C-alpha positions in Angstrom: 19.4 10.7 3.8 17.1 9.1 6.3 14.0 7.2 5.4 10.6 7.6 7.0 8.3 4.7 7.9 4.5 5.1 7.7 2.3 2.3 9.1 -1.3 1.9 8.1 -3.8 -1.0 8.6 -7.3 -2.1 7.4 -8.9 0.5 9.7 -6.8 3.5 8.5 -8.7 6.4 6.9 -8.9 6.3 3.1 -7.4 9.8 3.1 -4.2 8.4 4.6 -3.9 5.8 1.8 -4.6 8.5 -0.8 -2.0 10.8 0.7 0.6 8.0 0.6 -0.2 6.8 -2.9 -1.5 9.8 -4.9 0.6 10.7 -7.9 2.6 7.4 -7.7 2.5 4.3 -9.8 3.8 0.7 -9.2 7.2 0.0 -10.9 7.8 -3.5 -9.5 6.5 -6.2 -7.2 9.0 -8.6 -5.6 8.0 -11.1 -2.9 5.0 -9.1 -1.8 7.0 -5.8 -1.6 5.4 -3.2 -3.9 7.9 -0.5 -5.1 6.5 2.8 -6.3 8.1 5.1 -8.9 9.6 7.4 -6.2 11.4 4.5 -4.5 8.8 4.1 -1.7 8.4 0.5 -0.8 5.1 -1.0 0.5 5.3 -4.1 2.6 2.0 -5.8 3.5 1.9 -8.2 6.4 -1.1 -10.2 7.3 -2.2 -10.4 11.0 -0.5 -13.2 13.0 -3.2 -15.1 14.7 -3.4 -18.0 17.2 -0.4 -20.3 17.5 -2.6 -23.4 17.9 -5.4 -22.8 15.5 -6.4 -20.8 12.4 -8.1 -17.9 14.2 -6.9 -14.5 13.2 -4.4 -15.5 10.5 -4.2 -13.3 7.4 -1.9 -13.4 4.4 -1.2 -11.5 1.3 -3.1 -13.4 -1.4 -2.4 -11.3 -4.5 -0.7 -8.1 -5.7 -1.8 -6.6 -8.9 0.6 -4.5 -11.0 -1.3 -1.4 -12.0 -0.2 2.0 -13.4 2.4 3.6 -15.6 3.8 7.1 -16.0 0.6 8.0 -17.8 -1.7 6.2 -15.3 -0.9 7.4 -11.8 -2.8 6.6 -8.7 -5.4 9.3 -7.8 -7.0 7.9 -4.7 -7.2 4.7 -2.6 -9.2 3.0 0.1 -9.5 -0.4 1.8 -12.6 -2.6 1.2 -13.8 -5.6 3.2 -15.9 -8.5 1.9 -16.7 -12.1 2.9 -17.2 -15.2 0.8 -17.8 -18.9 1.2 -14.2 -20.1 1.1 -12.3 -21.6 4.0 -10.8 -18.2 4.8 -13.8 -16.1 4.3 -12.6 -12.6 5.2 -11.1 -10.5 2.4 -9.5 -7.1 2.6 -8.6 -5.3 -0.7 -6.6 -2.2 -1.2 -8.3 -0.4 -4.1 -6.8 2.4 -6.1 -8.3 4.8 -8.7 -5.8 5.2 -11.6 -5.8 8.2 -13.9 -7.6 7.3 -17.1 -9.7 4.5 -15.5 -13.4 5.2 -14.6 -13.5 2.9 -11.5 -11.3 1.5 -8.7 -8.9 -1.3 -9.4 -7.5 -3.8 -6.8 -3.8 -3.2 -5.8 -3.5 -6.0 -3.2 -5.8 -8.6 -1.6 -5.3 -9.9 1.9 -7.3 -13.0 3.0 -7.8 -14.7 6.3 -10.2 -15.7 9.0 -11.1 -13.9 12.3 -12.2 -17.3 13.8 -13.3 -16.5 17.3 -12.3 -12.9 17.0 -9.8 -12.9 19.8 -6.6 -13.0 17.8 -7.1 -9.9 15.6 -7.9 -9.3 12.0 -6.6 -7.7 8.8 -3.1 -6.5 7.9 -0.4 -3.9 8.4 1.0 -1.9 5.5 4.4 -0.4 6.2 5.7 2.2 3.7 9.3 3.0 3.7 9.5 6.5 2.2 12.8 7.8 0.8 13.0 11.5 1.0 13.4 13.5 -2.2 16.7 15.2 -2.7 16.6 18.9 -2.1 16.6 20.9 -5.3 19.8 22.7 -6.1 19.9 26.3 -4.9 21.0 29.1 -7.1 22.6 32.2 -5.7 23.0 35.6 -7.5 26.8 34.8 -7.6 26.0 31.6 -9.6 24.0 33.6 -12.1 26.8 36.1 -12.5 29.4 33.4 -13.1 27.2 31.7 -15.8 
């Protein structure tokens, strides 16, 4: 069984996030790796900025454990905001969970664009494990049963 890698970032369409996460729920969070119920692992990496200053550096600030078998993700999108802290730029991956009327944060990434030359945001890499093929039943199997 081979795995598939999907890479998204802060500019990816909300539909791509929804397609990846719809119907899933978080089962564990370990060192910034989010594991979903189907074995998919989400790794969020902040932008690597300038080697000599703080421009363009982003990091995963917080991951929120949301969901259960009865509260699966229905849709997702990335939001952007600014505040007055030292690292003013904040990207948040929001998810709508079944049974909840609004969007909840799944992960927050914080940093500072600085002069804008060294990039912004984050990369989300999803390692998707393929589902096993369902067993096939032939007419001979039915006769033998």
